[in-house]
C-alpha positions as CSV (number, residue, x, y, z in Angstrom):
1,M,106.1,51.5,119.1
2,S,105.7,49.4,116.0
3,D,106.4,50.7,112.5
4,T,103.4,48.8,111.2
5,V,99.8,48.1,112.2
6,E,97.6,45.2,111.2
7,L,93.9,45.9,110.6
8,F,91.1,44.0,108.8
9,I,89.4,45.4,105.7
10,D,86.3,43.4,104.8
11,R,87.5,40.7,107.1
12,Q,90.9,40.4,105.3
13,P,94.1,41.2,107.3
14,V,96.1,44.1,105.9
15,T,99.4,45.4,107.3
16,V,100.4,49.0,106.6
17,A,102.9,51.5,107.9
18,A,101.9,53.3,111.1
19,G,100.2,56.6,110.3
20,T,98.6,55.4,107.1
21,S,95.0,56.5,106.6
22,V,92.2,54.0,106.3
23,A,91.5,55.2,102.7
24,A,95.2,54.6,101.7
25,A,95.1,51.1,103.3
26,I,92.0,50.2,101.3
27,A,93.7,51.4,98.1
28,M,96.9,49.5,98.9
29,A,94.9,46.3,99.7
30,G,93.5,46.6,96.1
31,G,90.0,47.5,97.1
32,G,89.7,51.3,96.4
33,I,85.9,51.2,96.5
34,T,84.4,52.2,99.8
35,R,80.7,52.4,99.2
36,R,77.8,52.5,96.7
37,S,75.7,55.6,96.0
38,V,71.9,55.6,96.5
39,G,71.7,54.7,92.8
40,G,74.1,51.8,93.2
41,M,77.2,53.3,91.6
42,L,80.5,52.4,93.1
43,R,82.1,55.3,95.0
44,A,85.7,55.9,96.2
45,P,87.7,58.6,97.9
46,L,87.9,61.7,95.9
47,C,89.1,64.8,97.7
48,G,91.3,63.2,100.4
49,M,90.4,65.9,103.0
50,G,87.0,64.9,104.2
51,V,84.9,67.3,102.2
52,C,83.4,65.0,99.6
53,Q,82.3,62.3,102.0
54,E,82.9,59.6,99.3
55,C,85.2,57.6,101.5
56,R,82.7,56.7,104.2
57,V,83.1,53.2,105.7
58,T,82.1,51.4,108.9
59,I,85.0,51.2,111.4
60,D,84.6,49.0,114.5
61,D,80.8,48.9,114.0
62,R,80.5,52.7,113.7
63,A,79.0,53.7,110.3
64,H,79.9,56.8,108.2
65,R,83.5,57.2,109.3
66,L,85.7,59.1,106.9
67,A,88.4,56.8,105.7
68,C,90.6,59.6,104.4
69,Q,90.7,61.3,107.8
70,T,91.1,58.2,110.0
71,P,94.5,56.8,110.8
72,C,94.8,53.0,110.9
73,A,94.9,51.4,114.3
74,A,95.9,47.9,115.4
75,Q,93.1,45.3,115.0
76,M,90.7,47.9,113.5
77,R,87.8,46.4,111.6
78,V,86.9,48.2,108.5
79,E,83.8,47.3,106.4
80,T,83.2,48.8,103.0
81,A,79.8,49.0,101.5
82,A,81.2,47.4,98.3
83,A,81.9,44.2,100.3
84,T,78.5,44.3,101.9
85,E,76.8,44.5,98.5
86,D,79.0,41.6,97.1
87,D,78.1,39.4,100.1
88,A,74.4,40.0,99.8
């Protein structure tokens, strides 16, 4: 078993230690923002235990996944709403 996994965050390859949460991987990659509120404000993980729902991202085409509660997996594709807004 590998000590690291490579995943893609907003189409950019990121390598992290095995067992790292998606929220931590986003933060380590320098993109701590995970989505925008209905009012357009930038949102990021807050509680780290899945209660606040501020860390929602799309993982492998499945929307509203909790980044703080999801361990990184090899070749996982993570899309943050912040990137979607910037690409529009």
